[in-house]
KOLVEXKOL-853710 format. One record per atom (N, C-alpha, C, O): residue in three letters; x, z negated, y. Coordinates in steps of 0.001 Angstrom, whole numbers, plus 500000, padded with zeros to 6 digits. Example, Ala and Ser with C-alpha at 12.3 -4.5 7.8 and 13.67 -1.06 7.14 Angstrom:
REM KOLVEXKOL-853710
ALA513190492200494310ALA512300492200495500ALA513200492200496700ALA514236491535496681SER512850492920497750SER513670492860498940SER512900492130500030SER513409491961501138
This chain:
REM KOLVEXKOL-853710
MET153510117363750234MET154594117781749346MET154073117962747922MET154360118962747265GLU153296116970747454GLU152764117055746098GLU151818118243745952GLU151817118927744929ARG151016118476746986ARG150072119584746926ARG150802120922746888ARG150399121829746160SER151880121049747672SER152664122285747671SER153307122515746309SER153339123640745811LYS153819121441745709LYS154419121544744384LYS153372121954743352LYS153652122736742443LEU152163121417743505LEU151082121767742585LEU150761123251742683LEU150584123923741667TYR150687123762743915TYR150440125190744100TYR151516126026743416TYR151224127031742768GLN152763125591743572GLN153882126334742991GLN153781126370741465GLN153959127418740845LEU153491125207740872LEU153421125135739414LEU152236125932738865LEU152364126628737858THR151081125827739531THR149912126570739053THR150129128073739180THR149660128852738350ASP150845128471740227ASP151148129893740388ASP152089130370739280ASP151918131462738737GLU153087129539738951GLU154007129882737865GLU153262129998736536GLU153498130920735756ALA152358129045736292ALA151600129066735038ALA150698130293734963ALA150552130906733906SER150092130644736101SER149219131814736130SER149991133095735830SER149511133953735089LYS151176133223736400LYS151996134410736153LYS152469134460734700LYS152530135527734090LYS152799133294734162LYS153320133254732794LYS152256133649731777LYS152586134126730691LEU150973133454732119LEU149897133854731213LEU149963135334730862LEU149534135746729784TYR150501136126731778TYR150518137579731579TYR151882138098731127TYR152092139309731051GLU152808137189730828GLU154103137621730319GLU153944138183728907GLU153250137580728089PRO154561139307728603PRO154459139874727255PRO155307139094726255PRO156353138552726612VAL154859139041725018VAL155637138459723920VAL155774139525722840VAL154829140261722554ASN156957139597722247ASN157257140681721318ASN157315140253719860ASN157106141062718956ASP157605138958719637ASP157724138488718267ASP157420136999718220ASP157094136393719240ILE157526136417717043ILE157217134998716867ILE158144134124717699ILE157712133133718289GLU159409134492717743GLU160377133686718495GLU160039133657719983GLU160051132597720610SER159736134832720544SER159393134873721967SER158054134186722231SER157858133597723294LEU157126134259721260LEU155846133573721402LEU156040132065721433LEU155439131379722260ASN156874131542720540ASN157143130103720521ASN157826129646721803ASN157530128569722321GLN158738130465722311GLN159413130135723556GLN158420130127724718GLN158444129235725566TRP157553131127724741TRP156531131203725786TRP155596130003725716TRP155240129425726743ARG155202129633724508ARG154305128493724325ARG154958127197724811ARG154310126375725459LYS156227127023724500LYS156943125818724924LYS157007125734726440LYS156801124668727019GLN157295126865727083GLN157369126880728544GLN156009126591729172GLN155919125886730177MET154949127143728571MET153613126892729095MET153224125426728962MET152633124851729875ILE153553124829727835ILE153243123412727623ILE153976122551728640ILE153409121596729171ASN155226122881728912ASN155993122130729910ASN155361122248731290ASN155259121264732023LEU154938123458731636LEU154292123652732933LEU152994122861733032LEU152714122231734051ILE152204122901731958ILE150932122178731951ILE151164120674732063ILE150424119982732762ASP152181120169731382ASP152503118742731467ASP152897118357732889ASP152478117315733393GLU153701119196733532GLU154113118919734910GLU152909118916735845GLU152781118050736711ILE152035119892735659ILE150843119967736504ILE149954118748736287ILE149420118190737245SER149794118337735038SER148948117180734720SER149485115908735356SER148728115132735939GLU150791115696735242GLU151397114503735823GLU151263114501737339GLU151002113463737947LEU151443115671737943LEU151351115759739395LEU149928115515739870LEU149713114831740871LYS148962116066739162LYS147569115854739545LYS147169114398739368LYS146419113852740177LEU147670113771738312LEU147342112370738073LEU147935111471739146LEU147278110546739624SER149173111742739521SER149850110896740501SER149292111077741901SER149240110130742685SER148873112304742212SER148376112564743565SER146872112345743679SER146330112270744781SER146189112242742507SER144733112031742467SER144006113056743315SER143141112725744126ILE144378114305743108ILE143756115373743874ILE142365115632743318ILE142201115926742134ASP141387115521744167ASP140000115782743791ASP139496116953744619ASP139519116912745849LEU139042117993743937LEU138619119190744661LEU137453118904745594LEU137289119607746591ASN136658117919745311ASN135491117632746136ASN135682116394747003ASN134728115902747607GLU136899115896747065GLU137150114705747858GLU137084115062749328GLU137803115956749775THR136250114395750079THR136099114669751497THR136088113368752271THR135841112298751716ASN136357113474753552ASN136286112322754436ASN134906112287755099ASN134021111531754700ASN134754113130756123ASN133465113186756783ASN132702114458756420ASN131583114672756885ASN133304115284755602ASN132673116544755238ASN131685116317754102ASN132066115866753021ARG130429116626754346ARG129389116418753338ARG129059117694752577ARG128092117724751815SER129836118735752770SER129595119992752076SER129907119848750594SER130757119048750203LEU129212120631749775LEU129493120664748345LEU130642121603748015LEU131078121670746866ASP131134122324749006ASP132264123216748773ASP133525122408748487ASP133693121319749036PRO134414122920747637PRO135697122236747405PRO136537122248748671PRO136503123213749435THR137282121192748891THR138170121139750051THR139456121893749788THR140187122221750723ASP139738122170748537ASP140965122872748155ASP140573124139747406ASP140488124142746178TRP140338125203748145TRP139869126439747533TRP140922127094746661TRP140584127746745673LEU142185126935747004LEU143242127568746215LEU143261127016744793LEU143308127771743822THR143223125691744686THR143199125071743363THR141885125373742646THR141867125594741436ALA140791125381743398ALA139491125685742795ALA139476127093742216ALA138966127313741117ARG140031128039742952ARG140102129414742453ARG140956129489741192ARG140626130203740245HIS142055128744741191HIS142937128768740027HIS142208128243738788HIS142308128831737711ILE141480127145738942ILE140733126583737817ILE139660127566737354ILE139457127750736153ALA138974128194738306ALA137931129159737954ALA138512130338737174ALA137924130788736190HIS139667130835737616HIS140300131951736907HIS140760131516735514HIS140674132287734558GLN141246130282735406GLN141653129768734097GLN140468129730733137GLN140584130150731985MET139340129232733609MET138167129135732749MET137637130521732380MET137190130740731254LEU137691131449733327LEU137257132810733015LEU138153133422731947LEU137668134049731005ASP139459133238732097ASP140392133755731090ASP140140133111729729ASP140213133777728696THR139842131810729736THR139565131108728484THR138306131659727815THR138278131845726599CYS137274131919728606CYS136032132469728052CYS136257133867727487CYS135755134198726412LEU137010134682728214LEU137295136034727735LEU138128135997726458LEU137892136770725530GLU139099135095726422GLU139932134957725228GLU139094134488724043GLU139318134911722909SER138127133611724312SER137258133113723246SER136452134249722627SER136302134311721406ILE135937135140723454ILE135177136281722939ILE136087137263722215ILE135741137776721151GLN137256137523722801GLN138163138515722223GLN138699138074720868GLN138861138899719968SER138977136783720714SER139605136284719485SER138615135607718545SER139029134888717637VAL137319135820718741VAL136311135105717965VAL136448135371716469VAL136134134497715662ARG136912136562716082ARG137032136897714658ARG138152136132713970ARG138217136104712741ASN139021135523714734ASN140121134750714154ASN139726133307713866ASN140526132538713334ARG138495132937714216ARG138039131567714020ARG136920131527712989ARG136267132541712746PRO136693130374712383PRO135546130257711469PRO134238130364712236PRO134184130090713435VAL133194130761711538VAL131886130877712179VAL131436129527712720VAL130935129431713841TRP131617128500711926TRP131196127152712309TRP132164126156711709TRP132683126373710614GLN132408125079712408GLN133216124006711847GLN132588122663712208GLN132086122492713319PRO132613121716711281PRO131985120418711539PRO132709119653712637PRO133912119814712841ILE131961118828713330ILE132552118002714381ILE133234116806713731ILE132578116055713011PRO134521116606713960PRO135204115438713394PRO134532114141713840PRO133946114066714920ILE134628113140713000ILE133963111862713279ILE134400111291714616ILE133577110790715383GLU135705111367714899GLU136198110778716144GLU135710111540717378GLU135470110941718426ILE135565112864717249ILE135055113660718367ILE133578113348718605ILE133142113180719744ARG132824113275717518ARG131395112966717642ARG131185111583718250ARG130320111395719106ALA131979110626717804ALA131867109270718344ALA132211109252719826ALA131575108550720613SER133220110027720198SER133621110083721598SER132506110637722469SER132308110182723596ILE131776111620721950ILE130678112216722720ILE129482111270722781ILE128930111031723855GLU129084110735721631GLU127870109922721568GLU128038108557722218GLU127063107972722690GLN129254108047722248GLN129494106711722791GLN130083106749724195GLN130527105724724713GLU130088107911724803GLU130606108030726167GLU129738107201727111GLU128534107443727189PRO130301106239727826PRO129498105408728721PRO129077106171729976PRO129651107207730311LEU128087105651730646LEU127644106247731901LEU128798106255732902LEU129356105198733196PRO129166107413733427PRO130305107470734354PRO130019106689735634PRO128943106805736221GLU130978105910736044GLU130856105149737284GLU131665105776738415GLU131504105407739578HIS132529106718738073HIS133366107360739083HIS133372108863738839HIS133115109335737731SER133666109586739884SER133714111040739772SER134968111477739027SER135927110717738891GLN134942112706738553GLN136103113310737910GLN136434114614738610GLN135582115221739259THR137664115032738473THR138047116318739036THR137414117437738225THR137106117271737044LEU137229118561738866LEU136683119723738177LEU137578120127737018LEU137091120554735971SER138871119996737202SER139826120340736151SER139610119486734906SER139640119998733787ASN139395118189735096ASN139172117293733960ASN137873117622733230ASN137818117603732000VAL136837117921733994VAL135550118265733379VAL135687119527732532VAL135191119592731407CYS136368120529733091CYS136574121778732348CYS137382121529731077CYS137087122101730028GLN138391120683731173GLN139217120400730007GLN138421119679728929GLN138615119933727740HIS137527118784729334HIS136675118100728362HIS135760119093727646HIS135530118974726443VAL135245120061728378VAL134402121085727757VAL135203121872726722VAL134714122157725629LEU136429122215727078LEU137275122972726151LEU137612122154724909LEU137729122705723814ASN137767120846725075ASN138160119989723951ASN136986119594723060ASN137122119528721838TYR135827119331723678TYR134724118730722930TYR133534119660722696TYR132675119358721867VAL133469120772723404VAL132312121661723289VAL132676122988722627VAL132082123363721617PHE133639123687723188PHE133983125026722703PHE134273125087721199PHE133783126001720536PRO135042124161720639PRO135381124301719208PRO134218124009718262PRO134289124358717084TYR133143123371718754TYR132111122870717846TYR130720123385718226TYR129758122619718265THR130623124668718502THR129332125254718842THR128560125623717573THR129066125454716464ARG127366126114717736ARG126511126464716601ARG127066127644715816ARG126840127757714612GLY127788128517716498GLY128406129645715817GLY127712130970716013GLY128143131982715460ASN126634130986716796ASN125848132219716924ASN126568133331717685ASN126103134471717676THR127683133033718341THR128433134089719025THR129416134781718094THR130110135712718504HIS129480134340716862HIS130430134921715905HIS129803136127715202HIS128622136086714857PRO130576137206714980PRO130027138389714294PRO129529138107712882PRO128693138849712367ARG130028137048712247ARG129597136737710878ARG128503135667710835ARG128248135077709785PHE127868135425711962PHE126748134484711992PHE125488135226711563PHE124947136032712320TRP125025134951710347TRP123883135667709786TRP122720134725709454TRP121812135107708716GLY122738133528709978GLY121690132568709642GLY120330133004710143GLY119355132954709394TRP120241133430711385TRP118995133897711972TRP119333134634713260TRP120489134687713680VAL118318135191713868VAL118549136011715062VAL118738135112716278VAL117853134333716631MET119876135226716898MET120147134528718157MET121032135415719016MET121658136351718518GLY121082135121720289GLY121877135924721202GLY123367135786720938GLY123852134713720581GLU124082136882721117GLU125534136879720957GLU126208136554722286GLU125623136743723353GLY127431136069722211GLY128243135916723402GLY128975137218723657GLY129741137666722804THR128762137833724797THR129368139123725091THR130045139080726449THR129789138193727263LEU130907140049726676LEU131566140159727976LEU130536140348729082LEU130615139717730136GLY129561141232728826GLY128514141441729819GLY127732140176730106GLY127352139913731247GLY127490139385729051GLY126769138133729235GLY127543137137730081GLY126962136443730915ILE128858137063729870ILE129697136161730660ILE129623136525732134ILE129400135668732988LEU129812137807732420LEU129796138256733811LEU128411138084734428LEU128286137707735593ALA127367138364733635ALA126005138224734152ALA125696136774734502ALA125116136500735553GLU126080135839733625GLU125833134421733890GLU126604133953735117GLU126106133145735901MET127826134467735280MET128636134091736435MET127980134564737730MET127893133813738701MET127518135816737737MET126880136353738935MET125535135685739192MET125156135462740342MET124818135366738119MET123526134711738268MET123696133308738860MET122922132893739722ALA124723132580738383ALA124981131248738920ALA125437131323740373ALA125128130438741171THR126167132375740714THR126651132533742086THR125499132769743050THR125445132157744117THR124584133645742684THR123450133943743564THR122345132898743455THR121605132679744414ASN122227132246742288ASN121217131204742063ASN119831131682742493ASN119122130997743230ILE119467132862742019ILE118238133513742474ILE117001132904741823ILE116996132587740634ASN115964132749742621ASN114646132367742129ASN113725133565742334ASN113433133949743467ALA113274134146741235ALA112439135347741315ALA110957135014741355ALA110123135856741020GLY110623133802741758GLY109221133389741769GLY108392134029742859GLY107164134012742782GLY109026134594743871GLY108258135197744947GLY109148135668746072GLY110371135706745939CYS108525136029747188CYS109200136546748385CYS109733137960748128CYS109546138521747049THR110384138509749119THR110906139870749024THR112423139825748984THR113071139633750013HIS112984140000747811HIS114442140056747668HIS114777140843746412HIS113889141251745663SER116052141049746195SER116506141976745154SER116020141604743760SER115625142484742994ALA116040140311743413ALA115673139902742056ALA114222140240741732ALA113912140646740613VAL113336140072742706VAL111924140389742485VAL111750141877742212VAL110997142271741322LEU112454142700742987LEU112357144148742796LEU112912144564741435LEU112352145434740768ILE114023143934741029ILE114622144253739727ILE113681143850738596ILE113511144594737630GLU113071142676738716GLU112145142232737674GLU110976143205737539GLU110585143561736428ARG110426143629738662ARG109305144572738612ARG109723145889737958ARG108969146474737181THR110927146343738282THR111412147604737714THR111591147493736204THR111199148394735462VAL112185146384735747VAL112392146190734308VAL111054146103733583VAL110909146624732477ILE110083145449734200ILE108751145364733587ILE108132146751733461ILE107472147051732467GLN108343147595734466GLN107857148976734387GLN108550149732733254GLN107922150521732548TRP109830149488733091TRP110554150119731971TRP109932149711730634TRP109716150548729757MET109649148423730491MET109058147937729242MET107679148557729020MET107319148895727893ARG106911148703730101ARG105594149329729978ARG105720150752729441ARG104977151164728550GLN106683151499730006GLN106891152873729558GLN107417152918728122GLN107003153762727328LEU108328152008727801LEU108945152001726480LEU107929151736725375LEU107995152339724304PHE106980150823725643PHE106005150442724619PHE104658151136724792PHE103713150844724059GLY104563152046725750GLY103344152822725909GLY102165152043726444GLY101026152368726108PHE102388151020727269PHE101284150279727865PHE100641151116728976PHE101309151964729568PRO099373150894729264PRO098692151674730310PRO099289151410731688PRO099830150338731959GLU099175152416732547GLU099767152298733874GLU098944151417734804GLU099514150739735659SER097642151406734667SER096793150663735593SER096751149186735237SER096732148803734067ASN096737148381736271ASN096596146926736123ASN097648146311735200ASN097375145322734520ASP098829146883735176ASP099878146317734325ASP100723145342735133ASP100962145544736323SER101160144307734483SER102031143317735118SER102788142603734016SER102556142857732835GLY103676141728734387GLY104440141005733380GLY105366140001734018GLY105384139825735236ILE106122139358733184ILE107082138368733656ILE108252138333732678ILE108059138454731469ILE109441138171733195ILE110636138072732359ILE110969136597732169ILE111104135856733143VAL111099136175730917VAL111381134771730621VAL112699134656729860VAL113358135658729584SER113067133442729531SER114395133180728974SER114541133581727511SER115662133775727042GLY113435133709726780GLY113549134047725364GLY112190134168724713GLY111158133997725362THR112197134469723411THR110940134707722706THR110132133432722473THR108913133504722315SER110776132282722449SER110025131036722245SER109089130777723420SER107894130549723230ILE109636130812724635ILE108784130574725803ILE107810131730725988ILE106704131533726493ALA108214132945725579ALA107299134086725658ALA106090133862724755ALA104966134190725134SER106310133304723562SER105206133028722636SER104263131982723210SER103044132103723087VAL104825130958723834VAL104000129914724443VAL103157130496725578VAL101982130156725723ILE103763131375726380ILE103028132010727474ILE101904132891726926ILE100820132951727506CYS102165133574725809CYS101117134388725179CYS099933133526724754CYS098779133905724956LEU100218132376724169LEU099138131474723763LEU098368130966724975LEU097141130878724948ALA099101130629726046ALA098438130152727261ALA097569131242727874ALA096490130965728398THR098045132485727805THR097272133615728330THR095995133821727520THR094923134041728084ALA096116133749726193ALA094938133899725331ALA093941132771725574ALA092731132997725612ARG094451131573725736ARG093566130429726008ARG092811130633727317ARG091614130362727407ARG093523131112728323ARG092883131349729624ARG091826132456729518ARG090813132429730217LYS092077133420728642LYS091129134518728460LYS089803134026727886LYS088733134439728332PHE089885133137726892PHE088674132682726209PHE088103131400726812PHE086909131131726683LEU088942130617727462LEU088480129398728137LEU088764129564729623LEU089766129069730140THR087873130261730293THR088118130651731682THR088348129452732586THR089206129496733468ASN087596128387732377ASN087679127224733258ASN088441126072732619ASN088137124905732867VAL089430126401731796VAL090139125345731078VAL090845124382732028VAL090990123200731715ARG091281124870733169ARG091954123974734116ARG090987122935734685ARG091361121784734913GLN089748123353734910GLN088771122423735466GLN088118121572734382GLN087911120372734563ASP087796122200733260ASP087024121507732227ASP087886120836731163ASP087438119904730496GLY089127121310731004GLY089977120760729967GLY089688121382728611GLY088757122175728470MET090489121021727612MET090342121592726272MET089155121010725516MET088543121702724702ILE088825119754725770ILE087800119067724977ILE086417119651725213ILE085616119747724284ASN086132120042726451ASN084790120518726788ASN084549121975726397ASN083420122455726496GLY085579122680725959GLY085418124070725577GLY085268124219724078GLY085423123248723338PRO084966125431723617PRO084851125665722166PRO086208125530721488PRO087251125732722109ARG086178125191720228ARG087414125042719469ARG087982126414719131ARG087281127275718598LEU089255126609719444LEU089916127884719187LEU090716127813717890LEU091270126769717549ILE090770128915717184ILE091512128991715922ILE092578130068716041ILE092308131176716504ILE093775129737715626ILE094885130687715647ILE095265131013714209ILE095468130114713393TYR095360132286713907TYR095793132726712588TYR097258133141712669TYR097648133921713538ALA098065132608711750ALA099494132935711742ALA100009132852710313ALA099391132223709454SER101134133484710069SER101729133455708732SER102488132152708525SER102649131359709453THR102950131942707301THR103745130746707000THR105130130813707630THR105851129816707649GLU105507131980708145GLU106813132159708769GLU106769131924710273GLU107713132273710981ILE105695131343710763ILE105551131138712198ILE106686130269712739ILE107160129356712064HIS107102130559713935HIS108228129839714527HIS107807128432714947HIS106634128183715229VAL108762127528714984VAL108467126129715303VAL107951125955716728VAL107300124952717021CYS108225126904717619CYS107752126766719000CYS106232126853719080CYS105627126388720046ILE105613127457718049ILE104158127567718017ILE103550126354717318ILE102330126262717190
């Protein structure tokens, strides 16, 4: 009975998300109704102790309640999209309040599991409002990746497939090779004996470049180590990145 009621309330809340509002009065009314629905859902979930991963003899990592899991996933996706769409309405950066910081730093080691819904809500309360700010259009401190719609969808699909492009024959390996060929053509690298690797960012790329140069000049560094080889000198400007 409680589970059926939960489905009903979550469905109502999902539909209400797309209700149009025409003015401040209708917006306030809509907000009040949404808060009431959320309160009802929270009380019902607390009383029924519904855990998406609660199983008896089932050892699968899949949720036992796919309907609720889908609803939470859609809620989080909508929240992420709303965050990107409305980013200009927020400050670039805001300090973490003392009580929020204390709550994060003094959080004890969890002894019991939490529902996926609770974990997501904690992220929304303690993480989303207090990020570095690099996804904001007015973030001009230094070059960092932006948060984009394409990035959200790409991360979602990447997490779904959980691809390891380290080897074997599958789509990710072929895509990586193709992108590397594009880069070769774009930068005019020679066609023969060309190869490459796609990494997470320029910091790890710089480290790999140094490791490649070291291997070039210290051929047997793995066997002999750094001490037994000649001393290498690196020339760099005062603006060198901290990863180096």
